[in-house]
N, C-alpha and C positions, 0 to 999 in steps of 0.2 A: 504494500500500500504506500501511497505517497510517491516521492521522487524515486524513480526506478533507474537512475543512471548507473552505468557499469563502467569500469569495474568498481567494486566497493573498496573503500579505503581500509587498509589493515589497521589503521590507527583508531578506527571507530568500531562500536559494537556491530555485529552482523545483524541482518534482518531477521525478524520473527516470521516464521511461516504460519499463516492463519488458515483456519477452516471456516468456510462459510458456504452459503447456498447461492452465491452470485453466479456460479458457472465458470469462474476464473480458474485457471489451471496453474499449478506450481511450474515454474520454468527453470531450466538449468542452462548454463553456458555449454554449448556443444564444441564449437571451434571459434576462437577469437571473438568476433562480435555477432556470431550466429547463435540463435536460441532454438530450443525444441522443447516440447512437452514431455514430461516423464510418462513412461508407459505404466500400465497397471502392474506389470511384473516388477518394475523398478520400485514402485510404491511398496509392494510386498517385501522385496529384498531389503529395502532401507529400514523397514520396521522389524527386521530380524527373522522374518519367515524364510523358509527354504524354498528352493525351486520345486521340490516335491509338494509342498503346501500350495504353491501357486498352481501347479499342474492339476491338483485335486479340485480346486474351485473352477478351473477352466473345464475340466471333465464334467463337472456338475452343471455346466451351462450358466454359471453366474455372469450377469452382464458386467462389462468393464466398469461402468459407473458405480455399481455396487461393490466391486472389488476395491476400487479406490476408497469408497466410504469405509469398508471394513478395515483397510490398512490405516486410514486416518483415525479411526476410533480405537485402534489397538494400542496397548501399552508396549513400548519398545523394550522388550525384555533384555536384549543385549546391552542396552544403555544402563538399565537398572543394575545388571550384573557388574558392569564396570565400576559404577558408583559404589556398590557394596564392597567390591574388592579394595577400593581406596580406603574404606573405613577400617 
């Protein structure tokens, strides 16, 4: 949200990814100044799910939009594990 100029300064805090129902997609830098949308599989993998998990939902016929919602609502277990290790 707000000024989306790239690249971000490493001297400032990074952006917060938000979830909303506006239909906006999270974007990533692909090459230089070119952007692309994350795929549902990338959403799943970023949240700590395995390719096997992703393949299971695809096999069940879950729509891509629903897969993204599921990933967005998931607790990122791998992140929680890393935080717990630090304690």
